[in-house]
N, CA and C of each residue as an Amber inpcrd file, in Angstrom:
protein
   741
  14.7130000 135.3470000  -6.6000000  13.8390000 135.5770000  -7.7620000
  14.0770000 136.9560000  -8.3470000  14.1770000 137.9540000  -7.4880000
  14.4040000 139.3180000  -7.9530000  15.7450000 139.4230000  -8.6860000
  16.7580000 138.7080000  -8.1350000  18.0750000 138.7240000  -8.7770000
  18.0190000 138.0810000 -10.1560000  17.2770000 136.9720000 -10.2860000
  17.1420000 136.3090000 -11.5750000  16.4550000 137.2080000 -12.5860000
  15.3940000 137.8830000 -12.1780000  14.6790000 138.7770000 -13.0870000
  15.5600000 139.9410000 -13.4940000  16.3650000 140.4510000 -12.5540000
  17.2530000 141.5640000 -12.8620000  18.2620000 141.1510000 -13.9330000
  18.8190000 139.9310000 -13.7790000  19.7780000 139.4360000 -14.7680000
  19.0900000 139.2300000 -16.1210000  17.8430000 138.7310000 -16.0690000
  17.1120000 138.5010000 -17.3040000  16.8550000 139.8080000 -18.0500000
  16.4860000 140.8630000 -17.3230000  16.2510000 142.1620000 -17.9410000
  17.5400000 142.7180000 -18.5430000  18.6500000 142.5290000 -17.8500000
  19.9300000 143.0120000 -18.3670000  20.2670000 142.3070000 -19.6740000
  19.9480000 140.9970000 -19.7530000  20.2200000 140.2510000 -20.9810000
  19.3290000 140.7350000 -22.1160000  18.0660000 141.0390000 -21.7980000
  17.1670000 141.5720000 -22.8150000  17.6970000 142.8830000 -23.3770000
  18.1750000 143.7510000 -22.4960000  18.7290000 145.0310000 -22.9350000
  19.9290000 144.8110000 -23.8310000  20.7780000 143.8290000 -23.4760000
  21.9580000 143.5390000 -24.2750000  21.5770000 143.0500000 -25.6590000
  20.5840000 142.1520000 -25.7390000  20.1380000 141.6390000 -27.0350000
  19.5690000 142.7630000 -27.8840000  18.7390000 143.6230000 -27.2940000
  18.1570000 144.7380000 -28.0370000  19.2380000 145.6560000 -28.5560000
  20.2610000 145.9120000 -27.7450000  21.3530000 146.7870000 -28.1780000
  22.0850000 146.1920000 -29.3500000  22.3050000 144.8610000 -29.3150000
  22.9750000 144.2140000 -30.4360000  22.1270000 144.3050000 -31.6930000
  20.8190000 144.0970000 -31.5540000  19.9430000 144.1470000 -32.7150000
  19.8810000 145.5200000 -33.3300000  19.9750000 146.5720000 -32.5070000
  19.8880000 147.9350000 -33.0070000  21.2450000 148.4830000 -33.4400000
  22.2950000 147.7080000 -33.2400000  23.6130000 148.1710000 -33.6320000
  24.1530000 149.2370000 -32.7030000  23.7440000 149.2370000 -31.4300000
  24.1940000 150.2390000 -30.4830000  25.3100000 149.6420000 -29.6490000
  26.3940000 150.3810000 -29.4680000  27.4940000 149.8500000 -28.6820000
  28.6570000 150.7960000 -28.6950000  29.7900000 150.3000000 -28.2190000
  30.9820000 151.1330000 -28.1090000  31.4870000 151.5610000 -29.4730000
  31.1310000 150.7650000 -30.5260000  31.6310000 151.0730000 -31.8560000
  30.5730000 151.7820000 -32.7030000  29.6250000 152.4450000 -32.0580000
  28.5550000 153.1110000 -32.7950000  29.1370000 154.0900000 -33.7870000
  28.6380000 154.0430000 -35.0360000  29.1610000 154.8810000 -36.1010000
  29.2920000 154.0650000 -37.3690000  30.1480000 154.5180000 -38.2850000
  30.3690000 153.8270000 -39.5370000  31.6560000 153.0140000 -39.4560000
  31.5590000 151.7260000 -39.7860000  32.7050000 150.8220000 -39.6930000
  33.1830000 150.4700000 -41.1050000  34.4750000 150.6780000 -41.4160000
  35.0030000 150.3700000 -42.7470000  35.4950000 148.9300000 -42.8520000
  35.4000000 148.3740000 -44.0540000  35.8790000 147.0150000 -44.3140000
  36.6040000 146.9610000 -45.6580000  37.7210000 146.2390000 -45.6940000
  38.4060000 145.9550000 -46.9570000  38.5400000 144.4470000 -47.1660000
  37.8930000 143.6780000 -46.3030000  37.8730000 142.2190000 -46.3980000
  36.4230000 141.7660000 -46.5280000  36.0900000 141.1320000 -47.6550000
  34.7010000 140.7450000 -47.9190000  34.1820000 139.7660000 -46.8750000
  34.9760000 138.7610000 -46.5250000  34.5190000 137.7540000 -45.5720000
  34.2090000 138.3760000 -44.2140000  35.0600000 139.2870000 -43.7660000
  34.8230000 139.9560000 -42.4830000  33.5540000 140.7900000 -42.5420000
  33.3210000 141.4550000 -43.6700000  32.1230000 142.2790000 -43.8640000
  30.8640000 141.4170000 -43.7970000  30.8580000 140.3180000 -44.5540000
  29.6860000 139.4520000 -44.5820000  29.4510000 138.7980000 -43.2250000
  30.5220000 138.5660000 -42.4800000  30.4040000 137.8890000 -41.2020000
  29.7390000 138.7000000 -40.1140000  29.6430000 140.0210000 -40.2800000
  29.0510000 140.8560000 -39.2300000  27.6560000 141.3670000 -39.5860000
  27.1600000 141.0370000 -40.7590000  25.8240000 141.4990000 -41.1250000
  24.7860000 140.8310000 -40.2270000  23.8410000 141.6180000 -39.7390000
  22.8600000 141.1180000 -38.7730000  21.6490000 140.4700000 -39.4270000
  21.5450000 140.5470000 -40.7320000  20.3910000 139.9810000 -41.4200000
  20.7280000 139.6650000 -42.8560000  19.7330000 139.3220000 -43.6650000
  19.9650000 138.9720000 -45.0600000  20.4380000 140.1730000 -45.8750000
  21.1960000 139.8920000 -46.9000000  21.6930000 140.9330000 -47.8010000
  21.3600000 140.5590000 -49.2380000  21.1410000 141.5680000 -50.0610000
  20.8970000 141.3630000 -51.4800000  22.1760000 141.6850000 -52.2470000
  22.2430000 141.2370000 -53.4830000  23.4260000 141.4830000 -54.3000000
  23.0000000 141.8950000 -55.7030000  23.7720000 142.7720000 -56.2950000
  23.6190000 143.1250000 -57.7100000  24.9280000 142.7350000 -58.3820000
  24.8900000 141.6600000 -59.1860000  26.1040000 141.2190000 -59.8690000
  26.0370000 141.4230000 -61.3860000  24.9270000 142.0270000 -61.8430000
  24.7480000 142.4470000 -63.2340000  24.6070000 141.2690000 -64.2070000
  24.6280000 140.0400000 -63.7070000  24.6190000 138.8910000 -64.6100000
  23.2570000 138.6230000 -65.2330000  22.1930000 139.1050000 -64.5870000
  20.8520000 138.9140000 -65.1450000  20.4860000 140.0160000 -66.1320000
  21.3880000 140.9980000 -66.2680000  21.1070000 142.1440000 -67.1430000
  21.7160000 141.9420000 -68.5270000  21.0620000 142.5050000 -69.5270000
  21.6120000 142.5030000 -70.8820000  22.6630000 143.5900000 -70.9950000
  23.7970000 143.2760000 -71.6110000  24.8570000 144.2660000 -71.7810000
  24.3030000 145.5000000 -72.4850000  24.6040000 146.6860000 -71.9260000
  24.1140000 147.9270000 -72.5040000  24.0530000 149.0220000 -71.4670000
  23.6220000 150.2020000 -71.8750000  23.6060000 151.3690000 -71.0120000
  22.6150000 151.2140000 -69.8490000  23.0220000 151.6770000 -68.6590000
  22.1070000 151.6850000 -67.5080000  22.1670000 153.0350000 -66.7850000
  22.7490000 154.0470000 -67.4180000  22.8270000 155.3630000 -66.8070000
  21.4570000 155.9030000 -66.4320000  21.2850000 156.3370000 -65.1800000
  20.0150000 156.8550000 -64.7110000  19.0030000 155.7840000 -64.3440000
  19.3420000 154.5310000 -64.5140000  18.4140000 153.4530000 -64.2090000
  18.6380000 152.9070000 -62.7960000  17.6270000 152.1900000 -62.3170000
  17.6890000 151.5530000 -61.0110000  17.6570000 150.0430000 -61.1820000
  18.6200000 149.3540000 -60.5830000  18.6330000 147.8960000 -60.5750000
  18.3380000 147.4280000 -59.1520000  17.5260000 146.3820000 -59.0400000
  17.1360000 145.8680000 -57.7370000  18.0330000 144.6980000 -57.3510000
  18.3550000 144.6360000 -56.0590000  19.1650000 143.5450000 -55.5540000
  18.3680000 142.2590000 -55.4650000  19.0840000 141.1370000 -55.5160000
  18.4580000 139.8230000 -55.4010000  19.1620000 139.0100000 -54.3220000
  18.4520000 138.2750000 -53.4910000  16.9870000 138.2340000 -53.4420000
  16.4080000 139.5050000 -52.8310000  15.1430000 139.7500000 -53.0950000
  14.4910000 140.9750000 -52.6210000  13.9840000 140.7670000 -51.2000000
  14.8450000 140.9590000 -50.2220000  14.4980000 140.7300000 -48.8130000
  14.9240000 141.9030000 -47.9400000  14.2230000 143.0160000 -47.9030000
  13.1010000 143.4040000 -48.7630000  13.6190000 143.9510000 -50.0910000
  12.7140000 144.4280000 -50.9500000  13.1180000 144.9780000 -52.2340000
  13.9390000 146.2490000 -52.0150000  15.1470000 146.2570000 -52.5190000
  16.0160000 147.4220000 -52.3810000  16.9580000 147.4540000 -53.5740000
  17.2570000 148.6620000 -54.0710000  18.0520000 148.7560000 -55.2830000
  18.9930000 149.9450000 -55.2850000  19.6950000 150.0750000 -56.4050000
  20.6860000 151.1320000 -56.6020000  20.3580000 151.8850000 -57.8820000
  20.3630000 153.2090000 -57.7960000  20.1910000 154.0520000 -58.9820000
  21.5670000 154.5560000 -59.4040000  21.8810000 154.3420000 -60.6780000
  23.1960000 154.6900000 -61.2000000  23.1710000 156.0750000 -61.8470000
  24.2910000 156.7910000 -61.8290000  24.3130000 158.1270000 -62.4190000
  24.0680000 158.0740000 -63.9190000  23.4790000 159.1410000 -64.4610000
  23.2150000 159.1890000 -65.9030000  24.5130000 159.2420000 -66.6940000
  25.4880000 159.9760000 -66.1860000  26.8020000 160.0720000 -66.8230000
  27.8720000 160.1020000 -65.7310000  29.1130000 159.8650000 -66.1310000
  30.2440000 159.9840000 -65.2050000  31.2860000 160.8910000 -65.8520000
  32.0900000 161.5900000 -65.0420000  33.0840000 162.5130000 -65.6020000
  34.1280000 161.7980000 -66.4460000  34.5810000 162.4740000 -67.4650000
  35.6880000 161.9900000 -68.2860000  36.9440000 162.7390000 -67.8520000
  37.8280000 162.1220000 -67.0570000  38.9760000 162.8380000 -66.5190000
  40.0740000 163.1290000 -67.5310000  40.0080000 162.5160000 -68.7110000
  41.0750000 162.7210000 -69.7010000  40.5770000 163.4080000 -70.9660000
  39.3370000 163.8500000 -70.9770000  38.7930000 164.4970000 -72.1630000
  37.4620000 165.1410000 -71.8590000  36.6750000 165.3610000 -72.8980000
  35.3800000 166.0160000 -72.7270000  34.2350000 165.1380000 -73.2060000
  34.4900000 163.8410000 -73.3460000  33.4520000 162.9350000 -73.8220000
  32.3840000 162.7390000 -72.7580000  31.1800000 162.3940000 -73.1910000
  30.1020000 162.0440000 -72.2690000  30.1450000 160.5400000 -72.0750000
  30.4900000 160.1070000 -70.8600000  30.6250000 158.6850000 -70.5610000
  29.4210000 158.2360000 -69.7460000  28.8590000 157.1000000 -70.1400000
  27.6730000 156.5890000 -69.4650000  27.9460000 155.2210000 -68.8520000
  27.4360000 154.9680000 -67.6530000  27.5730000 153.6370000 -67.0470000
  26.8860000 152.5840000 -67.9130000  27.4490000 151.3890000 -67.9160000
  26.8920000 150.3210000 -68.7350000  27.2080000 148.9660000 -68.1130000
  26.3290000 148.0130000 -68.3760000  26.6300000 146.6210000 -68.0490000
  27.5070000 146.0940000 -69.1790000  28.6730000 145.5760000 -68.8270000
  29.6160000 145.0720000 -69.8410000  29.8590000 143.5900000 -69.5950000
  30.0710000 142.8590000 -70.6860000  30.3110000 141.4210000 -70.6070000
  31.8000000 141.1420000 -70.4540000  32.1010000 139.9640000 -69.9450000
  33.4870000 139.5590000 -69.7180000  34.2920000 139.5180000 -71.0180000
  33.6500000 139.1090000 -72.0970000  34.3030000 139.0660000 -73.4260000
  35.6080000 138.2840000 -73.3980000  35.5370000 137.0650000 -72.8520000
  36.6910000 136.1680000 -72.8300000  37.9110000 136.7770000 -72.1470000
  37.6760000 137.5350000 -71.1130000  38.7980000 138.0460000 -70.3250000
  39.1400000 139.4970000 -70.5460000  38.5200000 140.1650000 -71.5060000
  38.8690000 141.5720000 -71.7360000  38.3110000 142.4630000 -70.6250000
  37.2580000 141.9940000 -69.9500000  36.7060000 142.7070000 -68.7860000
  36.4780000 141.7060000 -67.6580000  37.5490000 141.2240000 -67.0220000
  37.4020000 140.2230000 -65.9590000  36.5070000 140.7400000 -64.8280000
  35.7890000 139.8270000 -64.1980000  34.8550000 140.1980000 -63.1380000
  35.0080000 139.2680000 -61.9420000  34.4370000 139.7020000 -60.8120000
  34.4180000 138.8510000 -59.6230000  33.5220000 137.6440000 -59.8320000
  32.4080000 137.8700000 -60.5280000  31.4560000 136.7850000 -60.8020000
  30.9980000 136.9100000 -62.2550000  31.6720000 136.2460000 -63.1950000
  31.3260000 136.3440000 -64.6150000  29.8700000 135.9390000 -64.8460000
  29.2320000 136.4570000 -65.9380000  29.9360000 137.0770000 -67.0610000
  29.9420000 138.6100000 -67.0930000  29.1310000 139.2810000 -66.2690000
  28.9730000 140.7300000 -66.4250000  29.5160000 141.5180000 -65.2440000
  29.7590000 142.8010000 -65.4980000  30.1550000 143.7280000 -64.4400000
  29.6730000 145.1190000 -64.8220000  29.9400000 146.0990000 -63.9600000
  29.5740000 147.4860000 -64.2470000  30.7820000 148.2050000 -64.8370000
  30.6030000 148.7310000 -66.0500000  31.6480000 149.5050000 -66.7100000
  31.0270000 150.7220000 -67.3740000  31.5110000 151.0460000 -68.5630000
  31.0000000 152.2140000 -69.2810000  30.8640000 151.9120000 -70.7730000
  30.3360000 152.9050000 -71.5070000  30.2360000 152.7800000 -72.9580000
  31.4900000 153.2930000 -73.6580000  32.5630000 153.5370000 -72.9040000
  33.8070000 154.1000000 -73.4450000  34.6640000 152.9850000 -74.0510000
  34.4240000 152.6820000 -75.3330000  35.1530000 151.5970000 -75.9950000
  36.6490000 151.8860000 -76.0900000  37.0240000 153.1640000 -76.1490000
  38.4370000 153.5150000 -76.2440000  39.2310000 153.1480000 -75.0140000
  38.5490000 152.9530000 -73.8910000  39.1970000 152.5410000 -72.6480000
  38.6490000 151.2010000 -72.1630000  38.3700000 150.3190000 -73.1220000
  37.9700000 148.9360000 -72.8380000  36.6810000 148.8570000 -72.0200000
  35.8120000 149.8450000 -72.1860000  34.5200000 149.8750000 -71.4950000
  34.6820000 149.8960000 -69.9700000  35.7420000 150.5110000 -69.4890000
  35.9710000 150.6210000 -68.0470000  35.8400000 152.0730000 -67.6060000
  35.7730000 152.2650000 -66.2790000  35.8890000 153.6020000 -65.7130000
  37.3650000 153.9970000 -65.6980000  37.6060000 155.2970000 -65.5900000
  38.9720000 155.8120000 -65.4980000  39.1120000 156.5160000 -64.1550000
  40.2550000 156.3140000 -63.4910000  40.4980000 156.9930000 -62.2260000
  40.2590000 158.4860000 -62.4010000  39.4990000 159.0430000 -61.4930000
  39.0860000 160.4350000 -61.6120000  37.6060000 160.5420000 -61.9140000
  37.0110000 159.4010000 -62.3090000  35.5720000 159.3690000 -62.5890000
  34.8000000 159.1790000 -61.2840000  34.7910000 160.1980000 -60.4470000
  34.0440000 160.1250000 -59.1910000  32.5480000 160.1480000 -59.4880000
  31.7970000 159.3350000 -58.7970000  30.3480000 159.3280000 -59.0120000
  29.6540000 158.7850000 -57.7690000  28.3290000 159.0000000 -57.7420000
  27.5190000 158.6400000 -56.5810000  26.5210000 157.5530000 -56.9540000
  26.2560000 156.6630000 -56.0130000  25.2280000 155.6440000 -56.1540000
  24.1370000 155.9310000 -55.1230000  22.8850000 156.0050000 -55.5880000
  21.7540000 156.2900000 -54.7040000  20.9910000 155.0070000 -54.4240000
  20.5360000 154.8250000 -53.1850000  19.7820000 153.6380000 -52.8120000
  18.2910000 153.9590000 -52.7480000  17.4680000 152.9620000 -53.0410000
  16.0190000 153.1690000 -52.9900000  15.5090000 153.2580000 -51.5540000
  16.3230000 152.8240000 -50.6000000  15.9960000 152.9480000 -49.1850000
  17.3150000 152.9260000 -48.4140000  17.2790000 153.3850000 -47.1740000
  18.5090000 153.4010000 -46.3890000  19.0680000 151.9940000 -46.1790000
  20.3910000 151.9020000 -46.2020000  21.0750000 150.6370000 -45.9920000
  21.8020000 150.6480000 -44.6550000  21.9000000 149.4610000 -44.0660000
  22.7260000 149.2990000 -42.8770000  24.1760000 149.0400000 -43.2650000
  24.3780000 148.4850000 -44.4750000  25.7330000 148.1890000 -44.9400000
  25.7380000 148.1050000 -46.4600000  26.8820000 148.4630000 -47.0410000
  27.0380000 148.3930000 -48.4920000  28.4940000 148.0600000 -48.8050000
  28.6750000 147.2100000 -49.8070000  30.0320000 146.8730000 -50.2270000
  30.0800000 146.5950000 -51.7200000  31.2760000 146.6500000 -52.2920000
  31.4480000 146.3770000 -53.7200000  32.8670000 145.8870000 -53.9920000
  33.0330000 145.2660000 -55.1500000  34.3540000 144.8750000 -55.6350000
  34.8030000 145.8680000 -56.6960000  35.9930000 146.4130000 -56.5320000
  36.6180000 147.2580000 -57.5460000  37.6920000 146.4140000 -58.2180000
  37.6470000 146.3180000 -59.5340000  38.5240000 145.4180000 -60.2760000
  39.4260000 146.2250000 -61.2010000  40.7300000 145.9550000 -61.1490000
  41.6730000 146.7160000 -61.9620000  42.9190000 145.8810000 -62.2610000
  43.4950000 146.0700000 -63.4640000  44.7550000 145.4100000 -63.7890000
  45.9620000 146.2990000 -63.4800000  45.7110000 147.5060000 -63.0180000
  46.7930000 148.4810000 -62.8400000  47.4030000 148.4060000 -61.4400000
  48.5950000 148.9400000 -61.3150000  49.3170000 148.9030000 -60.0480000
  48.7920000 149.9200000 -59.0720000  47.7360000 149.5820000 -58.3500000
  47.1430000 150.5070000 -57.3910000  47.9500000 150.5400000 -56.0970000
  47.8220000 151.6240000 -55.3760000  48.4830000 151.7910000 -54.0820000
  47.4260000 152.0390000 -53.0210000  47.7980000 151.8270000 -51.7590000
  46.8740000 152.0830000 -50.6510000  46.2840000 153.4880000 -50.7560000
  44.9680000 153.5710000 -50.6300000  44.3080000 154.8680000 -50.6250000
  43.9920000 155.4430000 -51.9910000  44.3300000 154.7270000 -53.0840000
  44.0370000 155.2740000 -54.4150000  42.5470000 155.4980000 -54.6270000
  41.7040000 154.6380000 -54.0550000  40.2610000 154.7880000 -54.1540000
  39.6630000 154.7590000 -52.7530000  38.5100000 155.4160000 -52.6160000
  37.7910000 155.3520000 -51.3470000  36.2870000 155.3850000 -51.6150000
  35.5820000 154.7210000 -50.7450000  34.1230000 154.7010000 -50.7770000
  33.6400000 155.5460000 -49.6160000  32.7700000 156.5320000 -49.9010000
  32.3460000 157.4820000 -48.8830000  30.8400000 157.4210000 -48.6610000
  30.4440000 157.5920000 -47.4070000  29.0350000 157.7650000 -47.0420000
  28.9930000 158.8930000 -46.0270000  28.5910000 160.0720000 -46.4720000
  28.6680000 161.2390000 -45.6040000  30.1200000 161.5570000 -45.2890000
  30.4370000 161.6820000 -44.0020000  31.8020000 161.9860000 -43.5890000
  32.6400000 160.7270000 -43.3940000  32.0180000 159.5710000 -43.4670000
  32.7440000 158.3150000 -43.2710000  33.2930000 157.8170000 -44.5990000
  34.3850000 157.0630000 -44.5420000  34.9980000 156.5440000 -45.7640000
  35.8100000 155.3000000 -45.4570000  35.9570000 154.4580000 -46.4690000
  36.8710000 153.3230000 -46.4070000  37.7920000 153.4370000 -47.6160000
  39.0900000 153.2800000 -47.3870000  40.0880000 153.4320000 -48.4490000
  40.6350000 152.0770000 -48.8760000  41.0050000 151.9860000 -50.1370000
  41.5440000 150.7630000 -50.7050000  42.8180000 150.3350000 -49.9770000
  42.9280000 149.0310000 -49.7060000  44.1230000 148.4600000 -49.0770000
  44.6630000 147.3660000 -49.9870000  45.8440000 147.5740000 -50.5200000
  46.4160000 146.6390000 -51.4870000  46.6190000 145.2550000 -50.8730000
  46.9610000 145.2030000 -49.5940000  47.2160000 143.9280000 -48.9420000
  46.0130000 143.0150000 -48.8560000  44.8030000 143.5560000 -49.0530000
  43.5790000 142.7570000 -48.9670000  43.0240000 142.3890000 -50.3430000
  43.7650000 142.6370000 -51.3940000  43.2640000 142.3580000 -52.7410000
  43.2600000 140.8510000 -53.0210000  42.4500000 140.4660000 -54.0260000
  42.3610000 139.0720000 -54.4570000  42.7020000 138.9980000 -55.9420000
  43.5560000 138.0650000 -56.3170000  43.9370000 137.8920000 -57.7190000
  42.8340000 137.1480000 -58.4610000  42.3090000 137.7630000 -59.5150000
  41.2850000 137.1190000 -60.3320000  41.9010000 136.2350000 -61.4060000
  43.0900000 136.6130000 -61.8600000  43.7580000 135.8430000 -62.9020000
  44.5440000 136.7550000 -63.8270000  45.2490000 136.1340000 -64.7640000
  46.0310000 136.8770000 -65.7530000  45.2930000 136.8480000 -67.0790000
  44.9910000 138.0330000 -67.5900000  44.2680000 138.1440000 -68.8550000
  45.0220000 139.0930000 -69.7630000  45.3960000 138.6220000 -70.9480000
  46.1180000 139.4680000 -71.8920000  47.4700000 139.9220000 -71.3670000
  48.0800000 139.0960000 -70.5080000  49.3860000 139.4460000 -69.9720000
  49.3500000 140.3450000 -68.7550000  48.1530000 140.6740000 -68.2540000
  48.0330000 141.5620000 -67.0820000  47.3240000 140.8330000 -65.9500000
  47.8050000 141.0290000 -64.7330000  47.1540000 140.4740000 -63.5510000
  46.0040000 141.3800000 -63.1290000  44.8130000 140.8010000 -63.0400000
  43.6390000 141.5530000 -62.6020000  43.3580000 141.2270000 -61.1350000
  43.1450000 142.2830000 -60.3500000  42.8890000 142.1260000 -58.9270000
  41.5220000 142.7030000 -58.5630000  40.9200000 142.1120000 -57.5370000
  39.6700000 142.6100000 -56.9860000  39.9520000 143.1980000 -55.6090000
  39.4360000 144.4080000 -55.3630000  39.6120000 145.1070000 -54.0910000
  38.2380000 145.3540000 -53.4880000  38.0250000 144.8960000 -52.2750000
  36.7190000 145.0760000 -51.6360000  36.6930000 146.3650000 -50.8240000
  35.5950000 147.1020000 -50.9470000  35.3600000 148.3100000 -50.1640000
  33.9570000 148.2160000 -49.5690000  33.8550000 148.3020000 -48.2470000
  32.5460000 148.1900000 -47.6130000  32.3980000 149.1100000 -46.4150000
  31.1670000 149.5110000 -46.1440000  30.8490000 150.3490000 -44.9900000
  29.6240000 149.7770000 -44.2930000  29.6590000 149.7700000 -42.9560000
  28.5230000 149.2950000 -42.1640000  28.1710000 150.3390000 -41.1160000
  26.8860000 150.6920000 -41.0680000  26.4120000 151.6820000 -40.1050000
  26.0180000 150.9940000 -38.8060000  26.5630000 151.4580000 -37.7030000
  26.2790000 150.8690000 -36.3980000  25.2760000 151.6760000 -35.5790000
  24.6890000 152.7220000 -36.1650000  23.7930000 153.5730000 -35.3870000
  22.3380000 153.1510000 -35.4930000  22.0020000 152.3480000 -36.5060000
  20.6200000 151.9580000 -36.7360000  19.8890000 152.8740000 -37.6950000
  20.4910000 154.0220000 -38.0480000  19.8370000 154.9800000 -38.9500000
  20.0130000 154.5970000 -40.4100000  21.1740000 154.0580000 -40.7600000
  21.4550000 153.7080000 -42.1410000  21.8990000 154.9030000 -42.9640000
  22.1840000 154.6630000 -44.2360000  22.6230000 155.7240000 -45.1410000
  22.0190000 155.4970000 -46.5170000  21.7600000 156.5980000 -47.2360000
  20.9970000 156.5270000 -48.4780000  21.8030000 156.6110000 -49.7560000
  23.1240000 156.7830000 -49.6480000  23.9480000 156.8800000 -50.8540000
  25.4070000 156.6770000 -50.4880000  26.2190000 156.3920000 -51.5010000
  27.6750000 156.3520000 -51.3460000  28.2980000 157.0320000 -52.5530000
  29.5420000 157.4480000 -52.3920000  30.2940000 158.0390000 -53.4990000
  31.6210000 157.3020000 -53.6230000  31.9860000 156.9820000 -54.8440000
  33.2890000 156.3640000 -55.1050000  34.2110000 157.4490000 -55.6330000
  35.3510000 157.6330000 -54.9730000  36.2670000 158.7100000 -55.3430000
  37.6910000 158.1850000 -55.4870000  38.4790000 158.9570000 -56.2260000
  39.8660000 158.6240000 -56.5130000  40.7690000 159.6660000 -55.8780000
  41.8670000 159.2130000 -55.2580000  42.8030000 160.1410000 -54.6230000
  43.5050000 160.9770000 -55.6840000  43.1440000 162.2320000 -55.7600000
  43.6350000 163.1000000 -56.8390000  45.1350000 163.3570000 -56.7700000
  45.7490000 163.1320000 -55.6020000  47.1790000 163.4150000 -55.4800000
  48.0440000 162.2380000 -55.9170000  47.4110000 161.1710000 -56.4220000
  48.1510000 160.0020000 -56.8750000  48.2910000 160.0340000 -58.3850000
  49.5010000 159.7710000 -58.8640000  49.7360000 159.7670000 -60.3060000
  49.1140000 158.5290000 -60.9430000  48.7410000 158.6680000 -62.2170000
  48.2220000 157.5250000 -62.9580000  46.8080000 157.7390000 -63.4240000
  46.4430000 157.0030000 -64.4720000  45.0830000 157.0290000 -64.9960000
  44.5950000 155.5900000 -65.0210000  44.2790000 155.0710000 -63.8550000
  43.9430000 153.6700000 -63.7220000  42.5710000 153.3580000 -64.3000000
  42.4580000 152.1700000 -64.8910000  41.1930000 151.6820000 -65.4140000
  40.5970000 150.7060000 -64.4050000  39.2680000 150.7390000 -64.2630000
  38.6280000 149.8320000 -63.3120000  37.1700000 149.6130000 -63.6770000
  36.6200000 148.5230000 -63.2010000  35.1790000 148.2990000 -63.2710000
  34.7210000 147.7870000 -61.9100000  33.4160000 147.6520000 -61.7300000
  32.8300000 147.2880000 -60.4460000  31.9750000 146.0350000 -60.5920000
  31.8590000 145.2800000 -59.5080000  31.0310000 144.0790000 -59.5480000
  30.5580000 143.7360000 -58.1370000  29.5580000 142.8830000 -58.0680000
  29.0570000 142.3080000 -56.8210000  28.7680000 143.3590000 -55.7500000
  27.7940000 144.2000000 -56.0180000  27.3500000 145.2020000 -55.0470000
  26.4940000 144.5140000 -53.9890000  26.8450000 144.6830000 -52.7210000
  26.1310000 144.0460000 -51.6060000  25.3050000 145.0980000 -50.8860000
  24.0140000 144.8120000 -50.7020000  23.1000000 145.7510000 -50.0660000
  22.4450000 145.0880000 -48.8640000  22.7050000 145.6140000 -47.6720000
  22.0920000 145.0950000 -46.4540000  21.1370000 146.1510000 -45.9020000
  19.8340000 145.8960000 -45.9090000  18.8660000 146.8990000 -45.4470000
  18.9480000 147.1200000 -43.9420000  18.4660000 148.2780000 -43.5120000
  18.3560000 148.5510000 -42.0780000  17.3680000 147.5510000 -41.4850000
  17.7210000 146.8820000 -40.3800000  16.8200000 145.8830000 -39.7850000
  15.4590000 146.4850000 -39.4590000  14.4110000 145.7790000 -39.8170000
  13.0520000 146.2170000 -39.5220000  12.6580000 145.7550000 -38.1200000
  11.5810000 146.3140000 -37.5550000  11.1170000 145.8310000 -36.2420000
  10.8770000 144.3260000 -36.2230000  10.4110000 143.7690000 -37.3580000
  10.1600000 142.3280000 -37.4090000  11.4640000 141.5570000 -37.2700000
  12.5300000 142.0700000 -37.9190000  13.8330000 141.4110000 -37.8160000
  14.3350000 141.4530000 -36.3870000  14.1610000 142.6090000 -35.7380000
  14.6250000 142.7380000 -34.3560000  13.8450000 141.8140000 -33.4280000
  12.5430000 141.6190000 -33.7160000  11.7550000 140.7090000 -32.8940000
  12.2530000 139.2840000 -33.0240000  12.6990000 138.9130000 -34.2430000
  13.2600000 137.5770000 -34.4280000  14.5340000 137.4100000 -33.6100000
  15.3660000 138.4760000 -33.6190000  16.5980000 138.4250000 -32.8260000
  16.2700000 138.2890000 -31.3450000  15.3130000 139.1120000 -30.8860000
  14.9180000 139.0590000 -29.4810000  14.3110000 137.7100000 -29.1300000
  13.4790000 137.1760000 -30.0530000  12.8520000 135.8860000 -29.8070000
  13.8740000 134.7850000 -29.6570000  14.9130000 134.8090000 -30.5060000
  15.9730000 133.8160000 -30.4020000  16.6890000 133.9190000 -29.0760000
  16.9220000 135.1590000 -28.6310000  17.6040000 135.3610000 -27.3540000
  16.7540000 134.8840000 -26.1920000  15.4430000 135.1600000 -26.2640000
  14.5590000 134.7330000 -25.1840000  14.5140000 133.2100000 -25.0870000
  14.4720000 132.5250000 -26.2500000  14.4500000 131.0700000 -26.2440000
  15.7220000 130.5170000 -25.6380000  16.8330000 131.1570000 -25.9810000
  18.1340000 130.7180000 -25.4640000  18.1630000 130.8010000 -23.9420000
  17.7240000 131.9560000 -23.3970000  17.7720000 132.1280000 -21.9530000
  16.7380000 131.2440000 -21.2490000  15.6160000 130.9970000 -21.9130000
  14.6170000 130.1050000 -21.3200000  15.1730000 128.6930000 -21.1870000
  15.9100000 128.2350000 -22.2240000  16.5260000 126.9090000 -22.1710000
  17.5540000 126.8400000 -21.0550000  18.2920000 127.9420000 -20.8630000
  19.3240000 127.9440000 -19.8230000  18.7030000 127.8960000 -18.4350000
  17.5300000 128.5380000 -18.2660000  16.8790000 128.5560000 -16.9470000
  16.1890000 127.2290000 -16.6630000  15.8250000 126.4710000 -17.7210000
  15.1340000 125.2150000 -17.5490000  15.8680000 124.1130000 -18.3020000
  17.0200000 123.6950000 -17.8050000  17.7940000 122.6570000 -18.5040000
  17.0390000 121.3390000 -18.5440000  17.3860000 120.5600000 -19.5810000
  16.7510000 119.2450000 -19.7200000  17.1600000 118.3490000 -18.5480000
  16.2050000 117.5240000 -18.1050000  16.4650000 116.6370000 -16.9570000
  16.5940000 115.1770000 -17.4250000
C-alpha cells in the first residue's frame, strides 16, 4: 500500500510539473513551424486575424483575440520607423485587394498606411507589440514576396528570440507574377511566468529592403489555477481507472 501511494504521489508531481511548464526545457522555446507550435500548447489559444476589423488605421489601438478564453489582446504601436525616409508610418488593417496584399487567412492582414509601398511594412521597421496580460506563447505569420534568407527577421521576447527559417515557409500563391510566402515565428514560455510583449526586428547586416505584412497572431494565455486543476483532475481520473480496471 505504501509503495502504491508513493507511486501515486510521484505521478501527481509529474502532472503538476507538466501543467506548470516545469522541466528540463524550462525557458523560452522557439518555433518556426505552426503545426508544431499549436501541438504543444497546454490550453486554448485566441487569434487575431484582422478579418472582423474594418480596413484603416489601428496605431495605438488594442485588438482582442477571439475567442476570449480569457479576454486577452495586443496593443499596436502608434507609428513604426520609416527605414527609407522620414515619413510617419502608421500600422493599419489592410484588405487583400484581389491579391495585392496576400494573407494567410483572407481578406485582411496587418500592414501600414504607406500606399507607396503597397501598404506593407519595410524591412528595418522594428516595432513592439504589447499584450494586455502575460502570455505563455505567441506566434504570427510574416508574409513577403521577396527573397528572404535565414535570420532576416526575428521575434524577440526579452533575451529570447526565434529567427526566420526559409525551409519552413509556406507558399501562399503567385500574385502579380511574384510568389508570396508565409513564415511562422513563435515563442513559448516554459517557466510558467509568461511574457508581456514581443519585438519584431530585421537583421540589419542583410542587404535589401524587403516588404512584408503580418497575419494570424496567436495568443496563448498563462494557464490559470483553474486550468491546472482540470489538468490534474484528468490525470487523477486516468490513474484511478488504471488502479481499478473494469471487470
